[in-house]
C-alpha positions as CSV (number, residue, x, y, z in Angstrom):
1,M,-6.5,34.9,6.0
2,T,-4.2,35.2,9.0
3,V,-0.4,34.9,8.8
4,A,-0.6,31.5,10.6
5,D,-3.2,30.3,8.1
6,R,-1.0,31.5,5.2
7,K,2.0,29.7,6.6
8,A,0.0,26.5,7.1
9,R,-1.3,26.7,3.5
10,D,2.2,27.3,2.1
11,K,3.5,24.3,4.2
12,E,0.8,22.0,2.8
13,N,1.5,23.3,-0.7
14,L,5.2,22.6,-0.5
15,K,4.5,19.1,1.0
16,S,2.2,18.4,-1.9
17,L,4.8,19.6,-4.4
18,I,7.4,17.2,-2.9
19,L,5.0,14.3,-3.1
20,N,4.0,15.1,-6.7
21,G,7.6,15.4,-7.7
22,A,8.4,12.1,-6.0
23,K,5.5,10.3,-7.6
24,K,6.5,11.6,-11.1
25,L,10.1,10.3,-10.6
26,F,8.9,7.0,-9.2
27,L,6.7,6.4,-12.3
28,E,9.5,7.5,-14.6
29,R,12.5,5.8,-13.0
30,G,11.2,3.4,-10.4
31,I,11.2,3.6,-6.7
32,E,14.7,2.1,-6.1
33,Q,16.3,4.5,-8.6
34,T,14.8,7.6,-7.1
35,T,16.7,9.5,-4.4
36,I,15.9,12.5,-2.1
37,R,18.3,14.6,-4.2
38,N,16.5,13.6,-7.4
39,I,13.3,14.7,-5.8
40,A,14.8,18.0,-4.7
41,D,16.2,18.7,-8.1
42,E,12.8,17.8,-9.7
43,I,11.0,20.5,-7.7
44,H,13.8,23.0,-7.7
45,Y,14.3,23.1,-4.0
46,S,17.3,22.1,-1.8
47,V,17.7,18.7,-0.3
48,G,17.5,20.3,3.1
49,T,14.0,21.6,2.3
50,V,12.8,18.1,1.5
51,Y,14.2,16.8,4.8
52,V,12.2,19.6,6.7
53,Y,9.0,17.8,5.6
54,F,10.1,14.2,5.4
55,K,12.7,12.6,7.6
56,D,13.7,10.1,4.9
57,K,12.6,8.4,1.6
58,N,10.4,5.9,3.5
59,A,8.4,8.8,4.9
60,I,7.7,10.0,1.4
61,L,6.8,6.6,0.2
62,H,4.4,6.1,3.2
63,D,2.6,9.4,2.4
64,L,2.3,8.4,-1.3
65,H,1.0,5.0,-0.5
66,T,-1.6,6.6,1.7
67,I,-2.7,8.7,-1.3
68,G,-2.9,5.5,-3.3
69,F,-5.3,4.0,-0.8
70,Q,-7.4,7.2,-0.8
71,E,-7.7,6.9,-4.6
72,L,-8.6,3.2,-4.4
73,G,-11.2,4.0,-1.8
74,N,-12.6,6.8,-4.0
75,S,-13.0,4.3,-6.8
76,F,-15.3,2.1,-4.5
77,K,-17.5,4.9,-3.2
78,D,-20.4,4.7,-5.6
79,L,-20.5,0.9,-5.2
80,F,-21.8,1.1,-1.6
81,I,-25.2,2.2,-2.8
82,I,-25.7,-1.2,-4.4
83,A,-28.2,-3.0,-2.2
84,D,-27.3,-6.6,-3.3
85,P,-24.0,-7.3,-1.4
86,M,-23.0,-10.1,-3.9
87,E,-23.3,-7.8,-6.8
88,R,-21.3,-5.2,-4.9
89,L,-18.7,-7.8,-4.1
90,R,-18.4,-8.7,-7.8
91,K,-18.0,-5.0,-8.8
92,M,-15.5,-4.3,-6.0
93,G,-13.2,-7.0,-7.5
94,I,-13.6,-5.5,-11.0
95,R,-12.7,-2.0,-9.7
96,Y,-9.8,-3.3,-7.7
97,I,-8.3,-5.1,-10.7
98,K,-8.8,-2.0,-12.9
99,F,-7.1,0.2,-10.3
100,A,-4.2,-2.2,-9.9
101,I,-3.6,-2.5,-13.6
102,E,-4.0,1.2,-14.4
103,N,-1.8,2.3,-11.4
104,A,0.8,-0.5,-11.4
105,E,3.6,1.4,-9.7
106,M,1.3,2.9,-7.1
107,Y,-0.3,-0.5,-6.5
108,G,3.2,-2.0,-6.0
109,L,4.0,0.7,-3.5
110,M,0.7,0.1,-1.6
111,F,1.1,-3.7,-1.3
112,N,4.5,-5.0,-2.4
113,I,7.2,-2.5,-1.4
114,K,8.4,-2.8,2.1
115,A,9.1,0.9,2.7
116,P,5.7,2.0,3.9
117,M,5.5,-0.8,6.5
118,E,9.1,-0.1,7.6
119,F,8.1,3.5,8.2
120,I,5.2,2.4,10.4
121,E,7.5,0.1,12.3
122,H,9.9,2.9,13.2
123,S,7.3,5.6,13.9
124,E,4.6,6.4,16.4
125,K,2.0,5.2,14.0
126,E,1.5,1.6,15.1
127,E,-1.1,0.3,12.7
128,W,-1.5,0.0,9.0
129,N,-4.7,2.0,8.9
130,E,-4.8,2.1,5.1
131,G,-4.8,-1.6,4.8
132,I,-7.1,-2.1,7.7
133,G,-9.7,0.2,6.1
134,T,-9.5,-1.5,2.8
135,F,-9.9,-5.0,4.3
136,E,-12.8,-3.8,6.6
137,A,-14.7,-2.5,3.5
138,L,-14.3,-6.0,1.9
139,K,-15.1,-7.8,5.1
140,G,-18.2,-5.8,5.6
141,T,-19.5,-6.7,2.2
142,V,-18.7,-10.4,2.6
143,A,-20.5,-10.3,6.0
144,Q,-23.6,-8.9,4.3
145,C,-23.4,-11.7,1.7
146,M,-23.3,-14.2,4.5
147,E,-26.4,-12.6,6.1
148,K,-28.2,-13.1,2.8
149,G,-27.4,-16.8,2.9
150,H,-24.2,-17.0,0.8
151,F,-21.0,-18.8,1.9
152,K,-22.7,-21.2,4.3
153,G,-20.2,-23.0,6.5
154,H,-17.4,-20.5,5.9
155,H,-15.8,-18.1,8.4
156,L,-15.9,-14.4,7.7
157,E,-12.4,-13.2,8.3
158,P,-10.4,-16.0,6.6
159,L,-12.9,-16.0,3.7
160,A,-12.5,-12.3,3.2
161,F,-8.7,-12.7,3.4
162,M,-8.9,-15.5,0.8
163,I,-10.9,-13.3,-1.6
164,W,-8.5,-10.4,-1.2
165,S,-5.5,-12.6,-1.6
166,L,-6.7,-14.3,-4.7
167,V,-7.6,-11.1,-6.5
168,H,-4.3,-9.4,-5.3
169,G,-2.3,-12.4,-6.6
170,M,-3.9,-12.3,-10.0
171,C,-3.2,-8.6,-10.3
172,C,0.5,-9.1,-9.3
173,L,1.0,-11.9,-11.8
174,E,-0.4,-9.6,-14.5
175,I,1.5,-6.5,-13.5
176,R,4.8,-8.5,-13.4
177,N,4.1,-10.0,-16.8
178,R,4.0,-13.5,-15.4
179,T,0.8,-14.1,-17.3
180,K,2.8,-13.6,-20.5
181,G,5.5,-16.0,-19.5
182,V,3.2,-18.9,-18.8
183,K,2.0,-19.0,-22.4
184,F,-1.7,-18.9,-21.8
185,T,-4.0,-19.4,-24.8
186,S,-5.3,-15.9,-24.3
187,P,-2.8,-14.0,-22.1
188,E,-4.4,-10.7,-22.9
189,T,-7.7,-11.8,-21.3
190,I,-6.6,-14.3,-18.7
191,L,-6.9,-11.9,-15.9
192,S,-10.5,-11.0,-16.6
193,D,-11.3,-14.6,-17.6
194,G,-9.8,-15.9,-14.4
195,Y,-11.8,-13.4,-12.3
196,Q,-15.0,-14.5,-14.0
197,E,-14.2,-18.1,-13.2
198,F,-13.6,-17.2,-9.6
199,L,-17.0,-15.4,-9.5
200,K,-18.7,-18.6,-10.7
201,I,-17.2,-20.4,-7.8
202,I,-18.2,-18.0,-5.1
203,E,-21.7,-17.4,-6.6
204,N,-22.5,-21.0,-6.0
205,H,-21.8,-20.8,-2.3
């Protein structure tokens, strides 16, 4: 290993250390309550060292949200061998819900916190590639469903957006405990029950 290779490896290791420290604090304290100084203290480095790698907290949040999308994408990988696109669509929703509920803080960062989008707006990165990739994966599966004769009379992009929005909305209601506040008959199963009812609707089209 050359000196340059070693320096590059050390740089990536320290960047990962910062991100892991930030993620730990976000999960423990919440995003709003975590500062750059907290992160520096957590990893036992100076505040200045953190700023060498990230210009501000939004930059850290953006990189973490990218990691979240990578993890979400990894959870879908084995589904793309399913030949029947409708069956794949059903299971994508189940995996999506599972990821959101089991990774509530990360999910919030990926979809509900403004910071990652603010980072994009003020940087050279002009597109939300993480969100685009996720939507394209869904849209591709919906397109294959339409090729098989499903969803006649519907338009691909708005239909895929509707599916995404509905499942996302159910996840957010569950994560924020709104499903508890409504006093459903079975609040502990309303999310899965609601998703099954949604599947019955789309399977008939």
